[in-house]
C-alpha positions, 0 to 999 in steps of 0.5 A, a space after each residue: 492546533 490539536 489536543 491530546 485526549 481529544 478521542 477519549 481516555 482509556 477508562 477502567 475495564 473492559 478491553 480498553 484498560 488491558 492493553 493501550 498498545 494498538 499494535 499496526 501491521 505494515 509491509 514496506 510499500 511506499 504507500 503503506 508506510 506513510 498511510 500507517 505512520 500517519 495514523 500512529 502519529 495522530 493516535 501517539 499525539 492525540 490520545 492515551 493510546 500508544 500506537 506501535 509499527 509491527 513490520 511484517 510481509 503481507 501474508 503474516 498481517 492477515 494471519 495476523 489479524 485473525 489471530 489477534 497478535 496484530 490490531 489492524 493493517 491499512 493496506 488491504 487490496 481488494 477486491 482482486 490483489 488481496 482477494 486469495 488473504 482475505 476470503 481466508 480471514 474474512 469472517 475474523 476480521 473487522 472492514 473499517 472501510 476505504 482509504 482509497 479509490 483509485 488504486 490499481 496494479 500493473 507492470 509500469 516502464 520508462 516512458 522513453 521505451 518507443 511504444 510501438 515496441 513495447 505497448 502492451 504486456 502482449 508484446 514483450 513475446 517478440 524476441 527483439 522485446 526480451 532480448 532487450 530486457 533481459 528476459 526479466 521482469 522486475 517484481 517486488 517482495 515474493 509474498 506480495 499479491 502483486 508477485 501472484 498476480 504477475 506469476 499468473 501473467 507471465 501464463 496468461 501471456 505465455 511468457 514462459 522464456 521470462 524470469 520474475 525477479 523478486 526482492 523488495 519494494 526497495 530493490 525495485 525501484 533501485 533496479 528501476 532507477 538504475 535502469 533509468 539513469 542508464 537508459 536501458 529498458 526494464 519492465 517493473 511491477 507497479 501499482 498506484 500510488 506510489 512516489 516512483 510515478 513522481 520521480 520517473 516519467 513512466 507509464 503502464 503496460 496495456 493488460 487487454 486480458 485483464 490478468 493484472 485486475 482492475 481497480 482496487 481499493 484500499 481497505 482497513 482492516 482490523 481484528 475481531 473486537 477492535 471496535 469493541 476494544 478502542 470504538 474512538 480509534 477504529 472510528 478514526 480509522 473509519 473517517 481516514 481518506 485520502 484522495 489518491 492524487 494527494 497521496 501520491 504527492 506526499 509519498 513523493 515528498 517522503 521521499 524526496 525529505 523523509 516519512 517524518 517531514 512528510 506526515 508533519 507536513 500532511 497535518 499542517 497543511 490539512 488540518 480540516 480534514 486531520 480534525 474530522 479524522 480525530 472528532 468526526 465534527 465537521 
């Protein structure tokens, strides 16, 4: 369907000839894994550049962009979640635009937990609720923006007797699966899009104090000089945009099969969108 070299060939002279490998930073969050591997596939299959993925925590990715150790990342949650990281490097990176809208953070619970007992973060202060949850909020990696916001939420709601248990995104979903299978109570730090909302019947707890922020946009960031070094790739990344519901569906498909298979399905089932990303032609 798509022709190799569609985005052009690296030419002699300039930054392109110096390095035809583009390094993407990514963290093993399901949305970041899908979009980053999708972009890498398009670059590797349709250009004369090579995309390589560098997996690391989120903070080192911002630092890597600032120092030029990585070329791009596709998981900048703005304006609130990654605000502190972004403000430190904003003057030295290139913002290539919004990848998807409607992202959000929150704490989620299985939908069969009675709403009259647990509907809001404020309800967590009830002793009966705390006992059901063993005083634990199940989180993700310690360096995540969501983890920092969750620690602030514990303070905002006076939940000093709770522990925010950090591990990883995979650890969080494994704990969620165990709790759902056992009909146990659990509160997990969550975000949309995420495949878990397709796999399980979940709901977000209300956050009347707004401690976990509001709607977010996920941006693509690149190191300083990226657009000048790789103008065709920069243009492709700028054109990339996915409706969040569509993204979430393919993330769940990736969970059920593999990311490689889900990405192949996305490319096959969305030829017009892919062609626009690659060529800019409607």
